[in-house]
Structure formats: C-alpha cells, structure tokens
C-alpha positions in Angstrom: 42.6 107.5 69.2 45.3 105.9 71.5 43.8 102.7 72.1 43.8 102.3 68.1 47.5 103.0 68.2 47.3 100.2 71.2 46.3 97.5 67.9 48.8 97.8 65.7 51.8 97.6 68.6 53.0 93.6 68.4 53.9 92.4 71.5 57.7 91.3 71.8 58.8 88.5 74.2 62.4 88.1 74.2 63.8 84.8 73.5 67.6 84.6 72.1 70.7 86.6 72.0 72.9 86.0 69.0 76.5 85.3 69.9 78.2 85.2 66.6 77.8 86.0 62.9 78.8 84.7 59.6 78.4 87.1 57.1 79.5 84.7 53.7 76.0 82.7 54.5 75.1 85.4 56.1 74.2 83.1 58.9 72.9 84.4 62.7 74.1 81.4 65.7 71.5 82.9 68.5 71.4 80.7 71.7 67.4 80.3 73.2 67.1 81.7 76.8 63.6 80.7 77.2 60.7 80.1 75.2 60.1 78.4 71.5 61.4 79.5 67.9 60.2 77.8 65.2 60.8 77.7 61.7 57.7 80.8 60.4 58.2 82.6 63.4 58.0 87.0 63.3 60.9 87.9 64.8 62.7 91.3 65.7 66.2 91.3 65.6 67.7 94.8 67.7 71.0 95.9 69.0 73.0 99.1 69.5 73.2 99.1 65.7 70.4 96.7 65.0 66.7 96.8 64.0 64.8 94.6 62.2 62.5 91.9 61.7 62.1 88.4 59.3 60.3 86.2 59.2 62.4 82.9 60.4 62.1 80.6 57.2 64.9 77.5 57.9 67.2 76.2 61.4 69.6 74.2 62.0 71.7 73.0 65.0 74.4 71.8 64.3 74.5 71.1 60.4 70.8 69.3 60.9 68.0 71.2 60.1 64.8 71.5 62.9 61.1 72.8 63.0 62.1 74.3 67.0 64.4 75.2 69.2 64.1 75.4 73.0 65.7 77.4 76.0 68.7 75.9 75.8 69.8 75.4 72.2 71.7 77.1 69.7 70.8 77.6 66.8 71.5 79.0 63.3 69.4 81.3 61.1 70.1 82.7 57.7 69.6 86.7 58.7 68.2 89.3 56.6 70.9 91.9 57.2 74.1 91.6 59.4 73.5 91.4 63.1 76.4 91.3 66.1 76.7 89.4 69.1 75.1 90.4 72.2 72.1 91.6 69.8 68.7 90.7 71.6 66.1 88.2 69.7 62.6 88.6 70.0 60.2 86.8 68.9 57.0 88.2 68.4 53.6 87.4 69.3 
C-alpha cells in the first residue's frame, strides 16, 4: 500500500523566494534562485501561514510578459492567494 501512496506524491524543487506582494493586483514578486520557471508550470508556495498550489498563467519581468525565467532573475506572477515575503516557491515536477 505504501508504494501506491508514493506514486501520488508530487516531487517539488525549490526554485525561488517571494520578496514582495502587491495586494491590489494580487501579484507576487519572486526571485528565482535556481532552475527555471515557465508559463504553464505548476508551483507550490509555502510559508509560515501560506500553503497552496497553482499553475503559472503569466509572468512579467519589468512589466514585459515573458514565457520563462531563470536563476538570478526576478519575476512577477499573479497569485491565487495572498503570499508573504520569504515564502518559498517550489516547482512541482
């Protein structure tokens, strides 16, 4: 039975950290620390009071829409819920 449970578990890869949240447009500013983040990727955002998953519908770098971002870049994504600075962003692989 345990082997069946493992099949349902999702593997997560830490890719970044939230450094700012804009409440009115519901956008998180995320610093990508490793790997890449692409439009269409499923992510998990976790912190002391944050814990949800969502699909990245769109991303922007300095108000320009982009399809992907890599380590060292900062992106803005619209979030399904409120996030807080220092929340960890994981890509579900």
